[in-house]
py3Dmol code that shows the C-alpha trace and the ligand (Angstrom):
import py3Dmol

protein = """\
ATOM      1  CA  MET A   1      80.220  -1.881  48.439  1.00  0.00           C
ATOM      2  CA  ARG A   2      82.583  -1.226  51.285  1.00  0.00           C
ATOM      3  CA  THR A   3      82.499   2.039  53.152  1.00  0.00           C
ATOM      4  CA  ILE A   4      85.571   4.257  53.419  1.00  0.00           C
ATOM      5  CA  ASN A   5      85.866   3.230  57.071  1.00  0.00           C
ATOM      6  CA  GLU A   6      85.876  -0.488  56.191  1.00  0.00           C
ATOM      7  CA  ARG A   7      88.457   0.020  53.451  1.00  0.00           C
ATOM      8  CA  LEU A   8      90.710   2.040  55.756  1.00  0.00           C
ATOM      9  CA  THR A   9      90.392  -0.592  58.481  1.00  0.00           C
ATOM     10  CA  MET A  10      91.460  -3.258  55.937  1.00  0.00           C
ATOM     11  CA  SER A  11      94.536  -1.315  54.879  1.00  0.00           C
ATOM     12  CA  TYR A  12      95.429  -0.718  58.530  1.00  0.00           C
ATOM     13  CA  ALA A  13      95.236  -4.482  59.085  1.00  0.00           C
ATOM     14  CA  THR A  14      97.642  -5.116  56.173  1.00  0.00           C
ATOM     15  CA  ILE A  15     100.144  -2.557  57.426  1.00  0.00           C
ATOM     16  CA  PHE A  16      99.824  -3.629  61.024  1.00  0.00           C
ATOM     17  CA  ALA A  17     100.752  -7.217  60.052  1.00  0.00           C
ATOM     18  CA  LYS A  18     104.302  -5.949  59.336  1.00  0.00           C
ATOM     19  CA  PRO A  19     105.927  -4.782  62.601  1.00  0.00           C
ATOM     20  CA  SER A  20     108.335  -2.455  60.787  1.00  0.00           C
ATOM     21  CA  LEU A  21     105.415  -0.479  59.440  1.00  0.00           C
ATOM     22  CA  ARG A  22     103.636   0.013  62.783  1.00  0.00           C
ATOM     23  CA  PRO A  23     104.838   3.608  63.320  1.00  0.00           C
ATOM     24  CA  LEU A  24     103.501   4.405  59.851  1.00  0.00           C
ATOM     25  CA  TYR A  25     100.207   2.813  60.821  1.00  0.00           C
ATOM     26  CA  ALA A  26      99.897   5.105  63.819  1.00  0.00           C
ATOM     27  CA  LEU A  27     100.592   8.143  61.677  1.00  0.00           C
ATOM     28  CA  ILE A  28      98.096   7.186  58.967  1.00  0.00           C
ATOM     29  CA  PHE A  29      95.459   6.390  61.554  1.00  0.00           C
ATOM     30  CA  ALA A  30      95.853   9.792  63.197  1.00  0.00           C
ATOM     31  CA  ALA A  31      95.679  11.610  59.874  1.00  0.00           C
ATOM     32  CA  SER A  32      92.727   9.668  58.479  1.00  0.00           C
ATOM     33  CA  SER A  33      90.698  10.034  61.674  1.00  0.00           C
ATOM     34  CA  CYS A  34      90.611  13.733  60.950  1.00  0.00           C
ATOM     35  CA  LEU A  35      89.341  13.070  57.418  1.00  0.00           C
ATOM     36  CA  ILE A  36      86.662  10.561  58.408  1.00  0.00           C
ATOM     37  CA  THR A  37      85.016  12.788  60.995  1.00  0.00           C
ATOM     38  CA  PRO A  38      84.899  16.343  59.613  1.00  0.00           C
ATOM     39  CA  ALA A  39      83.561  17.768  62.890  1.00  0.00           C
ATOM     40  CA  TRP A  40      83.757  21.342  61.735  1.00  0.00           C
ATOM     41  CA  SER A  41      81.352  24.140  62.139  1.00  0.00           C
ATOM     42  CA  ALA A  42      81.505  27.300  60.107  1.00  0.00           C
ATOM     43  CA  SER A  43      81.199  31.028  60.605  1.00  0.00           C
ATOM     44  CA  LEU A  44      79.371  33.508  58.436  1.00  0.00           C
ATOM     45  CA  ILE A  45      80.070  37.229  58.391  1.00  0.00           C
ATOM     46  CA  VAL A  46      76.970  39.273  57.626  1.00  0.00           C
ATOM     47  CA  SER A  47      76.801  43.010  57.025  1.00  0.00           C
ATOM     48  CA  ALA A  48      73.816  45.340  56.824  1.00  0.00           C
ATOM     49  CA  ILE A  49      73.472  48.602  54.930  1.00  0.00           C
ATOM     50  CA  ASP A  50      70.561  51.019  54.722  1.00  0.00           C
ATOM     51  CA  ARG A  51      68.864  52.707  51.759  1.00  0.00           C
ATOM     52  CA  ASP A  52      71.741  55.224  51.580  1.00  0.00           C
ATOM     53  CA  SER A  53      74.368  52.452  51.639  1.00  0.00           C
ATOM     54  CA  GLU A  54      75.358  53.428  55.205  1.00  0.00           C
ATOM     55  CA  LYS A  55      76.360  50.752  57.709  1.00  0.00           C
ATOM     56  CA  MET A  56      73.450  49.623  59.823  1.00  0.00           C
ATOM     57  CA  GLY A  57      73.752  48.485  63.431  1.00  0.00           C
ATOM     58  CA  ASN A  58      71.141  46.810  65.662  1.00  0.00           C
ATOM     59  CA  VAL A  59      70.132  44.380  62.909  1.00  0.00           C
ATOM     60  CA  VAL A  60      69.363  40.905  64.204  1.00  0.00           C
ATOM     61  CA  ILE A  61      70.707  38.255  61.822  1.00  0.00           C
ATOM     62  CA  TYR A  62      69.473  34.718  62.353  1.00  0.00           C
ATOM     63  CA  ALA A  63      69.953  31.449  60.506  1.00  0.00           C
ATOM     64  CA  THR A  64      67.436  28.622  60.304  1.00  0.00           C
ATOM     65  CA  PRO A  65      68.639  25.285  58.892  1.00  0.00           C
ATOM     66  CA  VAL A  66      66.552  23.964  55.993  1.00  0.00           C
ATOM     67  CA  GLY A  67      65.334  20.370  56.192  1.00  0.00           C
ATOM     68  CA  VAL A  68      67.149  19.729  59.452  1.00  0.00           C
ATOM     69  CA  SER A  69      65.711  20.005  62.939  1.00  0.00           C
ATOM     70  CA  LEU A  70      67.108  22.636  65.285  1.00  0.00           C
ATOM     71  CA  PRO A  71      69.587  21.574  67.969  1.00  0.00           C
ATOM     72  CA  PRO A  72      67.871  20.682  71.265  1.00  0.00           C
ATOM     73  CA  PHE A  73      67.094  23.411  73.761  1.00  0.00           C
ATOM     74  CA  THR A  74      69.648  23.319  76.537  1.00  0.00           C
ATOM     75  CA  SER A  75      69.765  25.428  79.655  1.00  0.00           C
ATOM     76  CA  LEU A  76      70.590  28.917  78.530  1.00  0.00           C
ATOM     77  CA  PRO A  77      72.454  31.552  80.540  1.00  0.00           C
ATOM     78  CA  ALA A  78      70.396  34.595  81.493  1.00  0.00           C
ATOM     79  CA  VAL A  79      71.094  37.876  79.734  1.00  0.00           C
ATOM     80  CA  THR A  80      70.725  41.425  81.029  1.00  0.00           C
ATOM     81  CA  ILE A  81      68.908  44.539  79.842  1.00  0.00           C
ATOM     82  CA  SER A  82      69.753  47.276  82.310  1.00  0.00           C
ATOM     83  CA  GLN A  83      68.278  50.669  82.908  1.00  0.00           C
ATOM     84  CA  GLU A  84      71.155  53.049  82.832  1.00  0.00           C
ATOM     85  CA  ASP A  85      71.281  56.801  82.273  1.00  0.00           C
ATOM     86  CA  LEU A  86      67.541  56.729  81.639  1.00  0.00           C
ATOM     87  CA  GLN A  87      67.852  54.301  78.728  1.00  0.00           C
ATOM     88  CA  PHE A  88      67.604  50.553  78.292  1.00  0.00           C
ATOM     89  CA  SER A  89      70.927  48.928  77.494  1.00  0.00           C
ATOM     90  CA  PRO A  90      71.309  47.206  75.119  1.00  0.00           C
ATOM     91  CA  TYR A  91      68.707  48.661  72.771  1.00  0.00           C
ATOM     92  CA  VAL A  92      68.331  45.392  70.786  1.00  0.00           C
ATOM     93  CA  THR A  93      68.721  41.880  72.167  1.00  0.00           C
ATOM     94  CA  ALA A  94      68.383  38.539  70.395  1.00  0.00           C
ATOM     95  CA  ILE A  95      67.855  35.440  72.522  1.00  0.00           C
ATOM     96  CA  ARG A  96      66.841  31.852  72.061  1.00  0.00           C
ATOM     97  CA  THR A  97      63.364  30.853  73.245  1.00  0.00           C
ATOM     98  CA  GLY A  98      63.489  29.917  76.920  1.00  0.00           C
ATOM     99  CA  THR A  99      66.159  32.437  77.889  1.00  0.00           C
ATOM    100  CA  ALA A 100      65.661  34.573  81.003  1.00  0.00           C
ATOM    101  CA  ILE A 101      66.394  38.288  81.005  1.00  0.00           C
ATOM    102  CA  LYS A 102      67.369  40.274  84.093  1.00  0.00           C
ATOM    103  CA  PHE A 103      66.313  43.920  84.303  1.00  0.00           C
ATOM    104  CA  PRO A 104      68.546  45.644  86.873  1.00  0.00           C
ATOM    105  CA  ASN A 105      68.122  49.359  87.502  1.00  0.00           C
ATOM    106  CA  TYR A 106      71.460  51.170  87.766  1.00  0.00           C
ATOM    107  CA  ASP A 107      69.862  54.611  87.905  1.00  0.00           C
ATOM    108  CA  LYS A 108      69.221  56.581  91.049  1.00  0.00           C
ATOM    109  CA  ILE A 109      65.575  56.968  90.119  1.00  0.00           C
ATOM    110  CA  GLU A 110      62.730  54.514  89.661  1.00  0.00           C
ATOM    111  CA  HIS A 111      61.545  52.923  86.411  1.00  0.00           C
ATOM    112  CA  HIS A 112      58.429  50.942  85.537  1.00  0.00           C
ATOM    113  CA  VAL A 113      59.206  48.282  82.903  1.00  0.00           C
ATOM    114  CA  LYS A 114      56.324  47.007  80.787  1.00  0.00           C
ATOM    115  CA  SER A 115      55.680  44.935  77.654  1.00  0.00           C
ATOM    116  CA  PHE A 116      52.343  44.628  75.877  1.00  0.00           C
ATOM    117  CA  SER A 117      53.704  42.247  73.213  1.00  0.00           C
ATOM    118  CA  PRO A 118      51.835  38.939  72.668  1.00  0.00           C
ATOM    119  CA  ALA A 119      55.161  37.041  72.598  1.00  0.00           C
ATOM    120  CA  LYS A 120      55.751  38.123  76.219  1.00  0.00           C
ATOM    121  CA  GLU A 121      53.516  40.394  78.239  1.00  0.00           C
ATOM    122  CA  PHE A 122      55.043  41.362  81.547  1.00  0.00           C
ATOM    123  CA  GLU A 123      55.387  44.196  83.969  1.00  0.00           C
ATOM    124  CA  ILE A 124      57.999  45.080  86.545  1.00  0.00           C
ATOM    125  CA  GLN A 125      56.419  47.564  88.881  1.00  0.00           C
ATOM    126  CA  VAL A 126      58.251  50.580  90.192  1.00  0.00           C
ATOM    127  CA  TYR A 127      61.471  49.553  91.774  1.00  0.00           C
ATOM    128  CA  ASP A 128      64.669  51.147  92.824  1.00  0.00           C
ATOM    129  CA  LYS A 129      67.772  49.201  93.735  1.00  0.00           C
ATOM    130  CA  GLU A 130      66.207  45.807  94.313  1.00  0.00           C
ATOM    131  CA  VAL A 131      66.873  43.546  91.314  1.00  0.00           C
ATOM    132  CA  PRO A 132      63.584  41.893  90.315  1.00  0.00           C
ATOM    133  CA  PRO A 133      63.406  38.184  89.396  1.00  0.00           C
ATOM    134  CA  PRO A 134      64.403  37.476  85.770  1.00  0.00           C
ATOM    135  CA  VAL A 135      61.683  37.210  83.127  1.00  0.00           C
ATOM    136  CA  VAL A 136      61.680  34.022  81.034  1.00  0.00           C
ATOM    137  CA  PHE A 137      60.889  34.566  77.346  1.00  0.00           C
ATOM    138  CA  ASP A 138      59.149  31.294  76.518  1.00  0.00           C
ATOM    139  CA  LYS A 139      57.652  32.050  73.077  1.00  0.00           C
ATOM    140  CA  PRO A 140      59.346  33.145  69.854  1.00  0.00           C
ATOM    141  CA  GLY A 141      58.466  36.617  68.604  1.00  0.00           C
ATOM    142  CA  ILE A 142      59.292  40.283  68.947  1.00  0.00           C
ATOM    143  CA  VAL A 143      58.894  41.945  72.324  1.00  0.00           C
ATOM    144  CA  VAL A 144      58.891  45.726  72.734  1.00  0.00           C
ATOM    145  CA  ILE A 145      59.798  46.935  76.202  1.00  0.00           C
ATOM    146  CA  TYR A 146      58.750  50.348  77.540  1.00  0.00           C
ATOM    147  CA  CYS A 147      59.218  52.317  80.697  1.00  0.00           C
ATOM    148  CA  LEU A 148      55.889  53.786  81.744  1.00  0.00           C
ATOM    149  CA  PHE A 149      57.653  56.726  83.415  1.00  0.00           C
ATOM    150  CA  HIS A 150      59.988  57.719  80.584  1.00  0.00           C
ATOM    151  CA  GLY A 151      58.341  57.719  77.170  1.00  0.00           C
ATOM    152  CA  TRP A 152      61.597  57.669  75.208  1.00  0.00           C
ATOM    153  CA  MET A 153      62.894  54.492  76.858  1.00  0.00           C
ATOM    154  CA  ARG A 154      62.465  51.509  74.579  1.00  0.00           C
ATOM    155  CA  ALA A 155      64.181  48.153  74.101  1.00  0.00           C
ATOM    156  CA  TYR A 156      63.549  45.365  71.619  1.00  0.00           C
ATOM    157  CA  VAL A 157      63.933  41.638  72.168  1.00  0.00           C
ATOM    158  CA  ASN A 158      63.803  39.211  69.246  1.00  0.00           C
ATOM    159  CA  VAL A 159      63.066  35.757  70.697  1.00  0.00           C
ATOM    160  CA  LEU A 160      64.187  33.047  68.280  1.00  0.00           C
ATOM    161  CA  ASP A 161      63.845  29.269  68.155  1.00  0.00           C
ATOM    162  CA  THR A 162      67.153  28.956  66.313  1.00  0.00           C
ATOM    163  CA  PRO A 163      70.406  29.120  68.308  1.00  0.00           C
ATOM    164  CA  TYR A 164      72.232  30.751  65.364  1.00  0.00           C
ATOM    165  CA  PHE A 165      71.936  34.521  65.653  1.00  0.00           C
ATOM    166  CA  ALA A 166      73.943  37.697  66.122  1.00  0.00           C
ATOM    167  CA  THR A 167      73.306  41.436  66.045  1.00  0.00           C
ATOM    168  CA  THR A 168      75.188  43.870  63.803  1.00  0.00           C
ATOM    169  CA  ASP A 169      77.401  46.316  65.686  1.00  0.00           C
ATOM    170  CA  THR A 170      76.744  50.033  65.406  1.00  0.00           C
ATOM    171  CA  VAL A 171      80.270  50.906  64.167  1.00  0.00           C
ATOM    172  CA  ASN A 172      80.688  48.540  61.216  1.00  0.00           C
ATOM    173  CA  GLY A 173      77.188  47.143  60.758  1.00  0.00           C
ATOM    174  CA  VAL A 174      78.614  43.635  60.917  1.00  0.00           C
ATOM    175  CA  ALA A 175      77.550  40.470  62.726  1.00  0.00           C
ATOM    176  CA  LYS A 176      79.213  37.063  62.873  1.00  0.00           C
ATOM    177  CA  LEU A 177      77.264  33.839  63.068  1.00  0.00           C
ATOM    178  CA  ASP A 178      79.306  31.045  64.620  1.00  0.00           C
ATOM    179  CA  GLY A 179      79.022  27.295  65.053  1.00  0.00           C
ATOM    180  CA  LEU A 180      76.998  26.624  61.902  1.00  0.00           C
ATOM    181  CA  PRO A 181      77.076  22.958  60.881  1.00  0.00           C
ATOM    182  CA  GLU A 182      77.301  22.261  57.136  1.00  0.00           C
ATOM    183  CA  GLY A 183      74.006  22.662  55.309  1.00  0.00           C
ATOM    184  CA  THR A 184      71.533  25.058  53.760  1.00  0.00           C
ATOM    185  CA  TYR A 185      70.173  27.930  55.822  1.00  0.00           C
ATOM    186  CA  GLU A 186      67.592  30.635  55.546  1.00  0.00           C
ATOM    187  CA  ILE A 187      69.343  33.744  56.802  1.00  0.00           C
ATOM    188  CA  ARG A 188      67.036  36.539  57.944  1.00  0.00           C
ATOM    189  CA  ALA A 189      67.739  40.138  58.849  1.00  0.00           C
ATOM    190  CA  TRP A 190      65.444  42.213  61.072  1.00  0.00           C
ATOM    191  CA  HIS A 191      65.723  45.762  62.390  1.00  0.00           C
ATOM    192  CA  PRO A 192      63.529  47.123  65.222  1.00  0.00           C
ATOM    193  CA  ASP A 193      62.073  49.813  62.922  1.00  0.00           C
ATOM    194  CA  MET A 194      60.388  46.941  61.042  1.00  0.00           C
ATOM    195  CA  GLY A 195      58.485  45.978  64.187  1.00  0.00           C
ATOM    196  CA  THR A 196      56.249  42.977  63.704  1.00  0.00           C
ATOM    197  CA  VAL A 197      54.780  44.454  60.527  1.00  0.00           C
ATOM    198  CA  LYS A 198      57.549  44.171  57.965  1.00  0.00           C
ATOM    199  CA  VAL A 199      58.794  40.740  57.003  1.00  0.00           C
ATOM    200  CA  PRO A 200      62.531  40.226  57.718  1.00  0.00           C
ATOM    201  CA  LEU A 201      64.831  40.207  54.696  1.00  0.00           C
ATOM    202  CA  LEU A 202      65.727  36.696  53.570  1.00  0.00           C
ATOM    203  CA  GLN A 203      68.574  35.005  51.737  1.00  0.00           C
ATOM    204  CA  THR A 204      69.072  31.269  51.416  1.00  0.00           C
ATOM    205  CA  VAL A 205      72.698  30.155  51.503  1.00  0.00           C
ATOM    206  CA  LYS A 206      74.671  26.941  51.547  1.00  0.00           C
ATOM    207  CA  ILE A 207      77.175  26.913  54.389  1.00  0.00           C
ATOM    208  CA  ALA A 208      80.521  25.236  53.767  1.00  0.00           C
ATOM    209  CA  ALA A 209      83.719  25.173  55.819  1.00  0.00           C
ATOM    210  CA  THR A 210      84.535  28.686  54.619  1.00  0.00           C
ATOM    211  CA  ASN A 211      81.962  31.166  53.378  1.00  0.00           C
ATOM    212  CA  ALA A 212      81.911  34.440  51.509  1.00  0.00           C
ATOM    213  CA  PRO A 213      80.446  37.307  53.541  1.00  0.00           C
ATOM    214  CA  LEU A 214      76.755  38.002  53.092  1.00  0.00           C
ATOM    215  CA  ARG A 215      75.211  41.474  52.773  1.00  0.00           C
ATOM    216  CA  PHE A 216      71.679  42.691  53.405  1.00  0.00           C
ATOM    217  CA  GLY A 217      70.502  45.985  51.915  1.00  0.00           C
ATOM    218  CA  PHE A 218      67.485  47.577  53.623  1.00  0.00           C
ATOM    219  CA  ASP A 219      65.071  49.901  51.798  1.00  0.00           C
ATOM    220  CA  PHE A 220      64.876  52.413  54.669  1.00  0.00           C
ATOM    221  CA  VAL A 221      67.100  54.459  56.949  1.00  0.00           C
ATOM    222  CA  ALA A 222      66.852  53.574  60.639  1.00  0.00           C
ATOM    223  CA  LYS A 223      65.186  56.192  62.803  1.00  0.00           C
ATOM    224  CA  LYS A 224      67.417  57.792  65.407  1.00  0.00           C
ATOM    225  CA  ARG A 225      66.943  56.215  68.793  1.00  0.00           C
ATOM    226  CA  ARG A 226      64.865  58.575  70.912  1.00  0.00           C
ATOM    227  CA  ALA A 227      67.092  60.566  73.241  1.00  0.00           C
ATOM    228  CA  ARG A 228      66.385  61.027  76.930  1.00  0.00           C
ATOM    229  CA  LYS A 229      64.679  64.252  77.931  1.00  0.00           C
TER     230      LYS A 229
END
"""
ligand_1 = """\
1
CU
Cu 62.102 54.825 83.246
"""
view = py3Dmol.view(width=600, height=400)
view.addModel(protein, "pdb")
view.setStyle({"model": 0}, {"cartoon": {"style": "trace"}})
view.addModel(ligand_1, "xyz")
view.setStyle({"model": 1}, {"stick": {}})
view.zoomTo()
view.show()
């Protein structure tokens, strides 16, 4: 049984034997090359709503391919969680395992950044304007970041082995996963109020070139982020 490639090559040979048909050959070759190598990757729009059907921001959506190994870990650009107006910004960050996070302080006062989480314990002692060295998050898991001076300051980092993730925005409660190769995925949704206790919501979907939006409905209403005092 001949493959599609072999059959196409044979028909090219037939056409190419006739000089008058050579321009046609070039055209067919260009068109069929696109068909033979469907090098597409898809997007998936995911929305999150709470128990009251209100849009839910700060939900980390991540996709794990089923039966296929994850793409290799490449060097990943560092991301930033700043201290600004006596809050961490952003509140929720999703990163791939191995990513470094910078913690600059843009306030005029000192902070003391600390995590007790098993996925990444670290401490950045009191500092003012000097930007400390980035912290590399080398294990998957959820990391809660505190400031020991300001009890309301809290940030969450969800460290993921998969490179396919996004966080829902606070206006529309929508996230967009990009660059998904064709296949079946387990799509999970996690909100910081679930901590490490509640299991993320899960839906298994088949990803094609175009995909219907996906929706996750949570059974709680997110707590208000603690305001600065
Ligand atoms: Cu602080």
